N, C-alpha and C positions, 0 to 999 in steps of 0.2 A: 692252975693257970688263971691269971687275972684277966677276965674278959668283960668288955662292955656290952657286946651284942654279937649275935651270929645270924647268918642267913644260910639256909639250906635250899639247894636247887638240884633237881634231877638233871638239869642241863646247865652246868656251870662252864663257861668258856675260860679255860686256863691256857698258859703257854704250851702245855702238853696235849691240848685238844679238849673236846667237850666231854664232861664226866659228871657223875653225881658227886657233889662236894659240899662241904660246909666251910664258909668263909668266916673266920673269927676276927673280931675287930676290937681294938683298944686305942684310946687317945687319937682317934682319927686315922689310924693305920691298920692295915691287914697284918695281923700277927701270926697267922697260920692259915693254911688251907688243908683241911683234913677230910676223911671219908665219913666219919660219924660224929655226932654231936657229943662233945665231952661233958662230963658231969660238972655241975656248977650252978650257981644262982645268977643267971643272966637271961635276957629275953632272946628267944629264937624265933626268927621269921621263916616259916616254911612256905616257899613259893611254888612247890610242886614241880610241874613241868614247864613253868615259865622260865625263860632264859635269864640267867644271871651273867652279866657281862661287865667288864670295866666301863666306867663312865666314858661317854664319847668325848673326844677331843676334836674341836674344829678350829684349825689355825688360819681360817680365811673368812673373817666376819667384818662387816662395816656397821658400826654402831652410831657414828656421826655426832657424838657429843664430846666436847662442848661445841656450840655454835650452830648446829643444824638439827636440833632436837625435834623440829617439825617433821624430820625424815624418820627418825627412830629415837634412840636414847638408851642409856644403860638400863633403866628400870624395865622397859618393855622388852628389850632384846634379851637380857639375861633371864627374865621370867619365862620367855618363850623357850629359851635354851633349856632351862630346867624341866619344863614340860616335855621336851623332846629327848630327855636323857643325856643332855650335854653338860658335863661337869667341869669342863675347861675349854675356854676359847681364847683366841688371840686376835686382837682388833687391828685392822689395817690403819695406816697413818693418814689417809688422804681425805676422807669425807667429812671430817670435823673442821672446825675453824676456831683456832689456828690448826693447821696441819702439823703432824708430829715430826717436824724436821729440825727442831732445836731443843736444847735441854729445857729452856723456859716453857716451850709449848708442852713438853712432856710433864712438867710440874702442873700445868693447867689441866692436863688430861687426868692426872692422878687426883687432883682436887675435885674435878667434876664427877669422878667415879665414887667418891666417898658416900657410903650409906645407900648405894643403889645397886650393888652387885649381889645378885641372887645365885650366881654360879661364879667359879673362879675365872679370872680374866687377866691375860698378859697383853703386851703391846709390841707391835713392830714399829721401829723408827723408819723415817722416809729418807730416800736419797734423791735429791733434786740438784740441778746445776748450781754450783757455788756453795753447797753446804758441807763440803768435806771436812771443815774444821769443827763441825758439830758431831761428827761420828763418834769420836772418843767420849765426849761429854754425855752423849746419849747412852753409850755402852755403860758408862759409870753410873748412870741413873737406873739402869736395869732393863733396857729394851732387850727383847729376845732375839733380835735380828733386824734386818732392814728390807724395805720394799722399794722397787724402782719401776718406772714405766718406760717403755721404748716408743710409745705413741702417746698422743694426748690422753690424759687421764679422765677428762670430763670436768676436772676441777682446775681452774686457772692458777690457784695457789700452789698446785702440785704439778709443775711442768715436767715433761719427760726429759730423760737424760740422753746424752749421746755416748758414743764409744769413748770419747775423750773424758767425759765425766766419770764413766765406769772405771777407766784406767787410774783415776785418782782415788776412787773409793774402794775398789776391790782389794788392793794390798792391805789397807787398814782393817777392813772387815775380816780378811783371811788371817791376819796376825792375831786377832782376838778369837778366832774359831767360831764366829757366828755365821749364820746363813744369810745369803742375799736372795730374796724372792723377786722374781721379775715377771711383769706383764709383757709377754713376748708377742708383740705385733710391730713390724716395721712398715709403716704405711708408705704407699707410693701413689702416683697419679692414677686413680681408678675412676670410672664413670660414676657420676651421681645420678641415681635413677629418677626418671620423670614421674613414675608412679611410686609414691612413698608409702602406700598403705599395704604393700605386699611384702611379706617376710622374705620371699625369695629374692626380691630386689635388694633388700638390706643385706642379705647373705652375700649376694654378688659384690656388694660394695666393700666387703671385708674378706677377701679371698684367702685361701689356705696359705698361699705363699707369703703373706704378711707374717704369719706365725712361723713358717718354716725358715724364712730368712733370719728372723729374730733369734730363733732357737739356735741356728747355726752360729750366729755371732756369740751367743752366750756360752755355747760349748767351747768355742775357741778361747774366750776370755777365762772361762773356768779352768781350762787346762793351763793357760799361761800363768795365772796367779794362784792356782791351787786353792781357789776360794769356793767354799760350799755354796753351790748355786741351785736354786729351786725354781722350776718352771711352774707357775700357777695356772690354773684352769686350762689345761691342754684341751684343745678342741680339734685341731687338725691331725688326723690319723697319718697324714703324709710325713709327719715328724717322728713317728714311732721308731723307724729304723735308725735315724741318726742319734736318738736318745739311747737306744739299745747299744749301739756301737760305742758311744761315749762311756756308758756304764761298764761295758766289757773291758775297756781300757783302764778301768779303775778310777775314773774321774769322780770327784765328790759332787755328783749331779743327782738330783731327784726331780720328780714330777708328780703333779696331782691332776685330776680332772674333777668336774663337778657333777652332782646328781642330775642336773638338767640335761647334760650332754649324754647321759646314759639312759634317761627315762623318756625324753621327747625326741622326735625326729622332725626335721625341717618340713618334710612333706605334709605333716599333720597340722601345721600352724595356719590358722585361717586369716583371712584379710582383716587388718586393723587390730589384731590381738597383740597389742604392744606390751602386755604383761610378760610375754615371752622374750622380749628384747634383752640381750646381754652382749657383752663383748669379751672375747670373740663370740661369734654367733653360734646358735644351735645349728648343727649341720645335718646332712642327709643320713638316712638309715644305714646305708652301706659304709659310710665313714664311721658312724657311731658303733657299729658292730666290731670294727677294728679296734676302737678304744676299749671295748669290753675284753677283747682278746689280750690286748696289751696289759690291762689291769690284772687279768688272771695270771699272766706270765710274769708279773712283777716289774715290767718295764715302767708302767705307771705305778707309783708307790701307794697312793691312797686317794680318798675322795673327800672333798670339802665343799661346803655349800656356796661360798662366795655370796653370802647373804648381803644384798645391796638394795635396800628399800628406798622408796621415794614417795612423796605425796602424789595423789591421783592426777593432779594437773601436770606434774612433771613426767608422769608416765604416759601422758596423752590419752588417758582412758576416755573413750568416747570419740575423740578426734581420730585416733588410730594411725598417727603418722610415725612410722618406724624411724625416720631420719631425725625427727625432733625429740622423740621420747627418751627419757633417761634410760641408760643401759644398765639394768640390774634386776636380779630376780630375788624376790622375797621368799625365803625357804628355811630359815634356821630351825624352826620348831619341827620340821618334817624331814630332817636329814635322814634319820634311821628308817622310817617306813617307806620313803621314796626309794632309797637304795635297795632295801630288802625286797620290795615289790618287783623291782626290775631284776635284781640279782637271782631271785628264786626261779625266774623264767630263763635264766642263762646258766643253769646248772651249778650255781654257787651255793655254799653252805654257811652255817652260822659261824664257823671258825673264820671264814673269809670276812664276814662282817666285822668281827673283832679286830682283825688285822687291818682292814681298810678304814675303819672309823675310830679305832682306839690306839692300837699299838704303834702303827707306822706314823700317824699324824703327831703323836706325842714326841717322836724322835726328832722331828724338824726343829721345834723350838727348845729341844733338850730339856723337856719336862721329865726328868729321870725317874720320878716315882709315880708317874701316871701312865695309863694306857694298858695295864695288865692286872690280872688277878693273881698276885703272887706275894709271898711273904716280904714285908718291908715296904710294900707299895701303899699309896694313899687309898683309904677306904672310900673312894668315889666310885659309885656303882649304878648301873641301870638294870632294871628288871622289866622284861617285855614279853609279849605273847606273839610269836611269829605267825601263828595260825589265825589269829583274830584280825578282822578287817574293819575299816571304818571309812565313812565318806567325809571328806574335808568340807566343813562349812564355816561360815564367818564367825559363828558364836564360839568356836573352839580356838580361834586364832588369837594368840597373845601378842603378836607383833603390833606396832602402833597402827599400821595400816593393814587392811584385810586383802589388799591386792596381791594375788599370787596365781601363777598358772596352774597350781595344784588344786585350786578351788573346784569342788565337785568330783575330784578324782577318788576312786575307790582304792585305798591303800591297805596293805597288810603290814602288821607289826605295831601293836598297841603298847605304848609305854605305860606300865602300871605303877612303877615306883622309881624314884631317883633318890640315891643316897649321896650325901656330900660330907666328907670328913667323918664317916661312921654314923651319920645321923640321917634318918629318913626325912626328907624335906618335901617330897611330892608323892602323893598316894591317891590312886583311883580318881585322877582328874582334879584333885584339890592340893593347894599349896599349904603345907603344914608349917614350914618355917621359911621366912624370907630374910634377906640381908646376911646370908651365911657365906657369901663368896669372899674370896681373898684375891688381892692383886698378886700376880705371878711375876717375879723379877728374875732376871738371869743371875744364876749363882756364880 
C-alpha cells in the first residue's frame, strides 16, 4: 500500500464511535482506517491517548475582508482557526465591504483571500432587497449557500429582507439545492432601556418572541418552497418545540446554536461587560439548559462560533454601553475547548463533540469529504487532549484583537496538532506551515 503518513491514536473518533485506530493518508486523503500500523516506509505519528478527530468545520465566521481589516482579516482569522483545530470555515457575507451580494463582490472577496488562507475557507452569498438577479451568478461563482437577516444586520450595506424578498429568493435557492441561512429576529416596538450599562436591560430589549416569530415565518416559507432553511445562532429555547415539529414533518430545516449560549448565562454578566454583547443575546440559565437538551436530542444540529470581532472602541470597552457596542463575540480559536468544557459538565462525550463540531456542520455547506474520519475523506484532522486545561490569556490569542469574554477562563481541551490535507501544519503551539488553505467552492 502506498502511504504518505499515518496517525495512531487510542481514541480515534470514527463514524462507528471512538476506537483505537490508525489513519492512513495519501495525497491529502484518508485512504484507510485500520486497527494496526501496516508495514512500509512512511512516518507514523503515535499520539497515544490524545483524541484524533476530523478537523473542525465552522460554517459561521465573520472575517471582514476586504474593506474592514481593522476588525479582523483572513490572515489573523485563519491562523487563529488553525490553532483551534478548525480546518474548514465558511465566511459570512456582510461584515466586509463590499458585502458579498453580487458576483463582482464575490470576485473581490476571492482576490482578497489570495495568499492569506491558513485553513480552508468557503463563502456564503448574501440575500438583500433587490439582489434576486445576483443569486444565480453567485451560485455559478461557487458560493456554498446564502445568508439573510430579518432584522437590521448592523451593517447598512446589508439591509434586512422582508417576506416579499424571501418569496423571490427562496424558489431560486431551492431549485439549485443550496441552503438559506437566516438570522431570525423580527423586531417590534420594545422599550429602549434608560440604563444602558446592564446586560439584563439589553436582554430585555431583544426578547425571545423576536426569535420565535421569525422562526415561525421561516418554517412556513421553508415548507411552502421546500427550500433548505437553516436557523443560525438559536438563542430562544421557546422555539425548540416548533423546530422539532417542523423536523418531524420532514421539512428541510436545520438549526445551530453558539458556544456562548451554552457556556455563559445572562445572570453572570457584570455591568458594563460589553465583550459579552451579541445578537440574539445570551439568555438566562434556565433557557440555556433547554438549549443543551435540544442539542443532545438532535433538534439543534450543531454548534458554531459566530466569530464576530470588532475593534475595542466599537465594543465600547471601558465605556460599557450595551446599546452602543458592536454585537459580536470573538471566539474562533476557542471553539473546541469552550464547547468541551461545558459539554463534559452536561454528560456529553467525545463522540458528541465530533458530531457537533465536525460531521453535522460539514453537511450544511455540503462539504462532502469533510467532517469525518473515514476512507475517501480529506485528511484534515485535529489532535487534542480533553483532560488538559489551560487559562486563556492575551499572549495565546491569534485573533487581530484580544477582546473576548473567554479571557481568563479555565478551559479543558488543548489542541496539540492540526493536520491539513495530510500535512501537519500546527504542533505544540507552533505553526509549521502557513498558506496551505484552499478556497472551498460549491461543486
